[in-house]
C-alpha positions in Angstrom: 7.7 -4.8 6.3 5.7 -5.1 3.1 7.9 -5.8 0.1 6.5 -2.7 -1.7 8.5 -0.4 0.6 12.0 0.3 -0.5 14.9 1.1 1.7 15.3 4.3 -0.2 12.0 5.4 1.4 13.7 5.0 4.8 16.6 7.1 3.7 14.2 9.8 2.6 12.6 9.9 6.0 15.9 10.3 7.7 16.9 13.1 5.2 13.7 15.0 5.6 13.9 18.2 7.5 10.6 17.4 9.1 12.1 14.3 10.9 15.0 15.8 12.8 14.6 13.0 15.4 15.5 10.2 12.9 19.1 10.0 11.8 20.6 8.3 8.8 22.6 6.1 11.2 19.4 5.0 12.9 17.8 4.2 9.5 20.9 2.2 8.5 20.7 0.2 11.7 17.0 -0.4 11.1 17.6 -1.7 7.6 19.7 -4.5 9.0 16.6 -5.7 10.9 14.0 -5.4 8.1 12.1 -8.6 7.4 10.1 -8.8 4.2 6.8 -10.6 4.7 3.8 -11.5 2.6 0.7 -9.5 3.5 -2.6 -10.9 2.3 -4.0 -8.4 -0.2 -7.6 -9.4 0.4 -7.4 -8.5 4.1 -5.7 -5.2 3.3 -8.5 -4.4 0.8 -11.1 -5.2 3.5 -9.4 -2.7 5.8 -9.2 -0.2 3.0 -12.9 -0.5 2.4 -14.0 -0.6 6.1 -11.8 2.3 7.2 -12.3 4.3 4.0 -8.5 4.7 3.5 -6.1 4.1 0.6 -5.2 0.5 -0.1 -1.5 1.2 0.5 -2.3 2.6 3.9 -4.4 -0.4 4.7 -1.5 -2.6 3.5 0.7 -0.9 6.1 -1.9 -1.4 8.8 -2.3 -5.1 7.9 1.4 -5.5 8.1 1.5 -4.0 11.6 -1.4 -6.2 12.7 0.1 -9.3 11.2 3.4 -8.8 12.9 2.2 -7.2 16.2 4.5 -4.3 15.6 4.2 -0.6 15.9 3.6 1.7 13.0 5.9 4.6 12.2 4.2 7.3 10.0 4.1 11.0 9.4 0.6 10.7 7.8 -1.9 11.9 10.3 -4.9 10.1 8.8 -3.0 6.8 8.8 -2.0 7.5 12.4 -5.6 8.2 13.5 -6.9 5.1 11.7 -4.2 2.8 13.1 -4.8 4.0 16.7 -8.5 3.5 16.2 -7.8 0.0 15.1 -5.7 -0.7 18.2 -2.3 -0.4 16.6 0.5 1.3 18.5 1.9 4.2 16.6 5.4 5.6 17.2 5.5 9.4 17.1 8.1 11.2 15.0 9.0 14.6 16.5 8.8 17.3 13.8 
């Protein structure tokens, strides 16, 4: 997980009425497994430019690529871009 994402963001996801499938307990368990990594900014900026997306979204995509992990997002544009780039996206039921 990029170091710019706070664990409070995870709590907000769990508390959101749009994410009834994600519980606070699940988020707390996930927090115990969070690993902070360095993500090369230059590569994220290249993704941002080539995909015409925000740099922060590109940073998340770079993180998923670098760690060969799935991406969890509620942002449809980020989801579409990630899938187009071959990244597995986990669906959140709304």
